[in-house]
C-alpha positions as CSV (number, residue, x, y, z in Angstrom):
1,X,-6.5,6.8,-51.3
2,X,-5.4,10.5,-51.6
3,X,-4.4,9.2,-55.3
4,X,-7.0,7.4,-57.1
5,X,-5.5,6.9,-60.9
6,X,-7.7,5.9,-63.2
7,X,-7.9,4.8,-67.0
8,X,-9.7,8.4,-68.5
9,X,-13.3,7.9,-69.3
10,X,-14.6,8.1,-72.5
11,X,-15.8,11.8,-73.5
12,X,-15.1,11.8,-76.9
13,X,-12.1,11.9,-79.3
14,X,-10.6,14.1,-77.1
15,X,-10.0,11.3,-74.6
16,X,-8.4,9.0,-77.0
17,X,-4.6,9.5,-78.0
18,X,-1.8,8.2,-80.6
19,X,-1.0,4.8,-78.7
20,X,3.2,5.1,-77.7
21,X,3.4,1.9,-79.0
22,X,1.7,1.0,-81.8
23,X,1.4,4.3,-83.2
24,X,-2.5,4.1,-83.8
25,X,-4.3,7.2,-83.6
26,X,-7.0,7.6,-81.4
27,X,-6.4,4.2,-79.5
28,X,-5.0,4.8,-76.2
29,X,-6.1,5.6,-72.9
30,X,-4.1,7.4,-70.4
31,X,-4.5,6.9,-66.8
32,X,-6.2,10.0,-65.0
33,X,-5.5,11.1,-61.2
34,X,-9.2,11.1,-59.8
35,X,-8.9,13.7,-57.3
36,X,-7.5,16.5,-60.4
37,X,-8.3,14.7,-63.4
38,X,-4.7,15.1,-64.5
39,X,-2.8,12.6,-66.4
40,X,0.2,11.0,-64.5
41,X,2.0,11.0,-67.7
42,X,1.5,10.9,-71.7
43,X,2.6,7.3,-72.1
44,X,0.8,6.0,-69.1
45,X,-2.1,4.0,-70.3
46,X,-3.6,1.4,-72.3
47,X,-3.8,0.4,-76.2
48,X,-7.3,-0.3,-76.9
49,X,-5.9,-2.8,-79.4
50,X,-5.5,-5.6,-76.9
51,X,-4.5,-8.3,-79.4
52,X,-2.4,-6.5,-81.9
53,X,-0.7,-4.0,-79.8
54,X,-1.4,-5.0,-76.1
55,X,0.6,-1.7,-74.5
56,X,0.1,-1.3,-70.7
57,X,1.6,0.9,-68.9
58,X,0.7,0.7,-65.6
59,X,0.4,3.9,-63.2
60,X,2.5,1.2,-60.6
61,X,5.1,0.4,-62.8
62,X,5.6,4.2,-63.6
63,X,6.1,5.3,-60.1
64,X,8.7,2.2,-59.2
65,X,10.6,2.7,-62.7
66,X,10.8,6.7,-61.3
67,X,11.6,6.2,-58.0
68,X,8.3,7.9,-56.6
69,X,6.7,7.2,-53.7
70,X,3.0,7.8,-52.8
71,X,2.0,8.0,-49.3
72,X,-0.7,6.0,-48.0
73,X,-3.9,7.6,-45.9
74,X,-5.0,6.6,-42.6
75,X,-7.8,4.0,-42.8
76,X,-11.5,5.7,-42.5
77,X,-13.3,5.3,-39.2
78,X,-16.5,4.6,-40.8
79,X,-17.9,4.6,-44.4
80,X,-21.1,5.9,-45.8
81,X,-23.3,3.6,-47.2
82,X,-25.3,4.5,-50.1
83,X,-28.0,2.9,-52.1
84,X,-27.0,1.2,-55.3
85,X,-27.6,3.7,-58.4
86,X,-30.4,2.6,-61.0
87,X,-29.8,1.1,-64.4
88,X,-30.7,3.7,-66.9
89,X,-32.3,2.9,-70.2
90,X,-32.6,4.6,-73.6
91,X,-36.1,6.0,-74.3
92,X,-37.8,3.4,-76.5
93,X,-39.3,6.0,-79.2
94,X,-35.7,7.2,-79.8
95,X,-34.6,3.4,-80.4
96,X,-37.5,3.0,-82.8
97,X,-36.7,6.2,-84.7
98,X,-33.2,4.4,-85.8
99,X,-35.0,1.3,-87.1
100,X,-35.2,2.8,-90.5
101,X,-33.1,4.3,-93.4
102,X,-31.4,0.5,-94.3
103,X,-30.8,1.7,-97.6
104,X,-28.1,4.2,-96.4
105,X,-26.5,1.8,-94.0
106,X,-23.1,0.4,-95.1
107,X,-23.0,-2.6,-92.9
108,X,-26.3,-3.8,-94.6
109,X,-25.1,-3.0,-97.8
110,X,-22.3,-5.4,-96.7
111,X,-24.9,-8.1,-95.4
112,X,-27.1,-8.1,-98.6
113,X,-24.2,-8.4,-101.0
114,X,-23.3,-11.7,-99.2
115,X,-26.8,-12.6,-98.3
116,X,-30.4,-13.0,-99.7
117,X,-31.9,-9.6,-98.9
118,X,-35.0,-11.6,-97.2
119,X,-32.4,-13.5,-95.0
120,X,-31.0,-10.1,-93.6
121,X,-34.1,-8.5,-93.1
122,X,-35.5,-11.3,-90.9
123,X,-31.8,-10.9,-89.3
124,X,-32.1,-6.9,-88.6
125,X,-35.5,-7.9,-87.1
126,X,-34.2,-10.2,-84.7
127,X,-31.4,-8.3,-83.6
128,X,-33.0,-4.9,-83.7
129,X,-30.4,-3.1,-85.8
130,X,-30.7,0.7,-86.2
131,X,-29.1,3.2,-88.1
132,X,-27.3,6.3,-87.0
133,X,-26.9,10.0,-88.1
134,X,-24.0,10.3,-86.4
135,X,-21.3,9.5,-89.4
136,X,-23.3,9.0,-93.0
137,X,-24.2,5.2,-93.4
138,X,-23.2,4.3,-89.6
139,X,-25.0,1.5,-87.7
140,X,-26.4,1.2,-84.4
141,X,-26.1,-2.2,-82.6
142,X,-29.1,-1.6,-79.5
143,X,-28.0,-3.5,-76.1
144,X,-31.1,-4.9,-75.1
145,X,-31.8,-7.1,-72.2
146,X,-33.8,-10.1,-71.8
147,X,-36.4,-7.9,-70.1
148,X,-37.0,-5.8,-73.5
149,X,-35.3,-3.0,-72.4
150,X,-32.6,-0.9,-74.1
151,X,-29.5,-0.2,-72.1
152,X,-27.3,1.1,-74.7
153,X,-26.5,1.1,-78.1
154,X,-23.1,1.0,-79.8
155,X,-22.3,3.4,-83.1
156,X,-20.0,2.0,-85.5
157,X,-19.1,2.9,-89.0
158,X,-18.6,0.2,-91.8
159,X,-16.8,0.1,-95.3
160,X,-19.8,-1.2,-97.5
161,X,-17.7,-3.6,-99.3
162,X,-15.6,-5.0,-97.0
163,X,-17.5,-4.9,-93.9
164,X,-14.7,-4.1,-91.9
165,X,-14.9,-1.3,-89.2
166,X,-13.8,2.4,-90.5
167,X,-10.7,3.1,-88.3
168,X,-9.2,5.9,-90.7
169,X,-8.6,9.0,-89.8
170,X,-10.1,7.8,-86.6
171,X,-11.5,5.1,-85.2
172,X,-15.3,5.7,-85.5
173,X,-17.0,4.1,-82.7
174,X,-19.1,6.0,-80.1
175,X,-22.0,5.0,-77.7
176,X,-25.8,6.1,-78.0
177,X,-26.4,7.4,-74.7
178,X,-23.2,9.8,-75.1
179,X,-24.4,11.1,-78.2
180,X,-28.3,12.0,-77.1
181,X,-26.3,13.4,-74.0
182,X,-28.7,11.9,-71.4
183,X,-28.0,13.6,-67.8
184,X,-26.9,11.5,-64.9
185,X,-27.2,8.2,-67.2
186,X,-26.3,5.3,-65.1
187,X,-24.9,2.6,-67.5
188,X,-24.8,-1.1,-66.9
189,X,-24.1,-3.0,-70.4
190,X,-25.8,-6.1,-71.3
191,X,-24.8,-9.0,-73.8
192,X,-25.5,-7.7,-77.3
193,X,-28.7,-10.2,-78.5
194,X,-29.7,-11.0,-74.5
195,X,-33.1,-10.2,-75.7
196,X,-33.4,-13.4,-77.7
197,X,-32.9,-15.6,-74.6
198,X,-36.6,-15.2,-73.6
199,X,-38.1,-17.5,-77.0
200,X,-35.1,-20.2,-77.3
201,X,-33.4,-22.7,-75.3
202,X,-30.8,-23.6,-78.2
203,X,-27.0,-23.3,-77.4
204,X,-25.5,-19.9,-76.5
205,X,-22.6,-19.1,-78.8
206,X,-20.7,-16.0,-77.8
207,X,-18.5,-13.7,-79.6
208,X,-16.6,-10.5,-79.4
209,X,-18.0,-8.2,-81.7
210,X,-21.8,-7.5,-82.9
211,X,-20.6,-8.1,-86.6
212,X,-19.5,-11.5,-85.9
213,X,-22.9,-12.1,-84.0
214,X,-25.1,-11.3,-86.8
215,X,-23.1,-12.7,-89.7
216,X,-22.7,-16.1,-87.5
217,X,-26.5,-15.9,-87.3
218,X,-27.0,-16.2,-90.9
219,X,-25.1,-18.9,-91.6
220,X,-25.8,-20.9,-88.2
221,X,-29.3,-19.7,-87.2
222,X,-29.7,-22.9,-84.9
223,X,-27.7,-21.5,-82.3
224,X,-28.2,-18.4,-80.1
225,X,-25.2,-15.7,-81.2
226,X,-24.5,-13.2,-78.6
227,X,-21.6,-10.8,-78.5
228,X,-19.5,-9.1,-75.9
229,X,-18.8,-5.9,-77.5
230,X,-15.1,-6.3,-76.0
231,X,-12.5,-8.3,-75.9
232,X,-12.5,-7.6,-71.5
233,X,-15.9,-7.7,-71.6
234,X,-16.2,-11.8,-70.6
235,X,-17.4,-10.7,-66.9
236,X,-19.5,-12.8,-64.8
237,X,-21.8,-9.9,-64.2
238,X,-22.9,-10.1,-68.1
239,X,-23.5,-14.0,-67.7
240,X,-26.0,-14.2,-65.0
241,X,-28.9,-14.7,-67.3
242,X,-27.0,-17.5,-68.7
243,X,-26.8,-19.7,-65.6
244,X,-28.6,-22.4,-66.6
245,X,-27.7,-22.5,-70.2
246,X,-25.2,-24.1,-72.2
247,X,-22.4,-21.6,-73.5
248,X,-19.7,-22.0,-76.3
249,X,-17.6,-19.3,-76.5
250,X,-15.6,-18.3,-79.7
251,X,-13.2,-16.2,-79.5
252,X,-11.1,-14.4,-82.1
253,X,-7.7,-15.7,-83.3
254,X,-5.2,-14.3,-80.8
255,X,-7.4,-14.1,-77.9
256,X,-8.2,-18.0,-77.2
257,X,-5.9,-18.1,-74.1
258,X,-7.4,-15.2,-72.8
259,X,-11.1,-16.2,-72.7
260,X,-10.2,-19.6,-72.1
261,X,-8.9,-18.5,-68.6
262,X,-11.9,-16.8,-67.9
263,X,-14.3,-19.5,-69.1
264,X,-12.6,-21.8,-66.2
265,X,-13.4,-18.9,-63.9
266,X,-17.0,-18.9,-65.0
267,X,-16.9,-22.7,-64.6
268,X,-15.8,-22.1,-61.3
269,X,-19.0,-20.1,-60.7
270,X,-21.2,-23.1,-61.8
271,X,-21.8,-21.9,-65.5
272,X,-21.9,-24.2,-68.2
273,X,-19.3,-22.8,-70.7
274,X,-16.8,-24.1,-72.7
275,X,-14.1,-22.6,-75.3
276,X,-13.6,-23.3,-78.7
277,X,-10.4,-24.1,-80.3
278,X,-11.9,-24.4,-84.2
279,X,-10.2,-20.8,-85.0
280,X,-6.7,-22.0,-83.3
281,X,-6.7,-25.6,-85.1
282,X,-7.8,-24.4,-88.2
283,X,-6.4,-21.1,-89.2
284,X,-3.2,-20.7,-91.7
285,X,-0.7,-18.6,-90.7
286,X,-1.9,-15.2,-92.7
287,X,-5.5,-15.7,-91.1
288,X,-3.5,-15.6,-87.0
289,X,-1.5,-12.4,-88.6
290,X,-5.1,-10.7,-89.6
291,X,-6.8,-11.7,-86.2
292,X,-9.5,-13.7,-88.1
293,X,-12.9,-14.5,-86.0
294,X,-16.0,-16.8,-86.8
295,X,-17.3,-14.6,-89.1
296,X,-13.9,-14.2,-91.2
297,X,-13.8,-18.0,-90.6
298,X,-17.6,-18.5,-92.2
299,X,-17.5,-15.9,-95.1
300,X,-14.7,-17.4,-96.0
301,X,-15.4,-21.0,-96.0
302,X,-18.4,-20.7,-97.6
303,X,-16.9,-18.6,-100.5
304,X,-14.1,-21.5,-100.8
305,X,-17.3,-24.1,-101.1
306,X,-18.5,-22.1,-103.8
307,X,-15.5,-22.0,-105.5
308,X,-14.7,-25.7,-105.0
309,X,-18.7,-26.8,-106.6
310,X,-17.9,-24.8,-109.9
311,X,-14.5,-26.6,-110.7
312,X,-15.4,-29.1,-113.2
313,X,-14.7,-32.9,-113.4
314,X,-12.6,-32.1,-116.5
315,X,-11.0,-29.8,-114.4
316,X,-10.0,-32.3,-112.1
317,X,-8.7,-34.8,-114.2
318,X,-6.7,-32.2,-116.2
319,X,-5.2,-31.3,-112.4
320,X,-4.4,-35.4,-111.7
321,X,-2.8,-35.7,-115.3
322,X,-0.2,-33.2,-115.2
323,X,0.5,-33.2,-111.3
324,X,0.0,-36.7,-110.1
325,X,2.6,-39.2,-111.9
326,X,1.3,-42.8,-113.0
327,X,3.0,-45.4,-110.2
328,X,4.0,-42.9,-107.5
329,X,2.4,-42.7,-104.1
330,X,1.9,-39.5,-102.6
331,X,1.0,-38.1,-99.0
332,X,-2.6,-36.7,-98.5
333,X,-0.9,-33.7,-97.5
334,X,1.2,-33.8,-100.6
335,X,-1.4,-34.2,-102.8
336,X,-3.4,-31.3,-100.8
337,X,0.0,-29.1,-101.2
338,X,-0.5,-29.1,-105.0
339,X,-4.5,-28.5,-104.8
340,X,-3.7,-25.5,-102.9
341,X,-0.8,-24.2,-105.5
342,X,-3.2,-24.9,-108.5
343,X,-6.8,-23.6,-106.5
344,X,-5.4,-21.1,-103.9
345,X,-9.5,-19.9,-103.5
346,X,-10.5,-23.1,-102.6
347,X,-10.9,-25.7,-99.8
348,X,-8.2,-28.4,-100.2
349,X,-9.7,-31.0,-98.2
350,X,-13.0,-30.7,-100.5
351,X,-11.3,-30.9,-103.7
352,X,-9.4,-33.8,-102.6
353,X,-12.5,-36.0,-101.2
354,X,-13.8,-35.0,-105.1
355,X,-10.4,-36.5,-106.5
356,X,-11.6,-39.8,-104.4
357,X,-15.1,-39.6,-104.6
358,X,-14.5,-39.7,-108.7
359,X,-11.9,-42.2,-108.4
360,X,-9.2,-40.2,-110.1
361,X,-7.1,-41.2,-106.6
362,X,-7.4,-44.4,-104.4
363,X,-5.2,-45.6,-101.5
364,X,-2.0,-47.3,-102.2
365,X,-2.6,-49.6,-99.1
366,X,-5.4,-49.6,-96.6
367,X,-5.4,-47.6,-93.4
368,X,-2.4,-45.7,-95.1
369,X,-2.6,-42.3,-96.0
370,X,-0.8,-42.4,-99.3
371,X,-2.5,-42.3,-102.7
372,X,-2.0,-43.2,-106.3
373,X,-3.9,-42.8,-109.6
374,X,-6.4,-45.0,-110.2
375,X,-6.2,-47.5,-112.8
376,X,-9.5,-46.4,-114.4
377,X,-8.6,-43.0,-115.0
378,X,-9.6,-42.0,-118.2
379,X,-5.7,-40.7,-119.5
């Protein structure tokens, strides 16, 4: 074609703009004319906040809306065949230099606040997480392939307290090969954690973000946790090393339909892959609004379980005494609602089980979800 329109390649923050739909700065990628590098229009492009915004105004739609006609070229008679370009790699000595200064790494500070230091160290060694000087406290998530070669590293900055990515005054994300200014670098990404496939035949779990893979690995080390590094990166070419493996996808909230659709496509290419609906089936409305991922769920679940374990029997007796009237029957949902109001930071199902186990509640009728106070309740 005489006009080739592509999303602008990342060449620093100057190539990322304010989204015309959601207003988020440095999140909008414009389409450019591949011939001359000019933008089509300021509002023709895609917002990187695909779940929370989803704005994507394509060139074809823009031309149609503005009654602009693009002439079609003559089909060339012959095409020159070119040899495939070899994959580029990060020099190992540069990679090794990053495996230090963990005391300055904000993401590692966050992990240490949630887990034991030794447990965190084992996970860092396992995934070869590095520290970057690009921003004070930044983290490097190296993409190491199954052959142990370093494809690139994603550099990101996190809040050391919340563990959330720093997105103001701009989205703090970059790439090692760009920062190192390596000439003629031909990037071919692999899954974050792909190198772990060599040493284990355990089931493989795939999540979107590198942070999520690290956190999930600390809670559930019996699985191999890999990351695509992006919502749209669930591509067959990244799955070539998973042909014979059992694979479970854990999409973020709001991304289930997209990932499930891609899972069906992967199944058609003989991959053994399923999509977990754990988050979709169990998330509260507020968690859906926040776009929880499996890491958020595991951290929250652990925190609430710890809260449940420190609630004494006396506290539960007081709850039953004041909230459940003798002689009345309540559904399990009614009791869980009362528990939620009284103990908002706890898992209500766990507290409900404790009420039954402590014989403070018993079923009114066999096989029915109606409960009343036990006759032996000490009040």
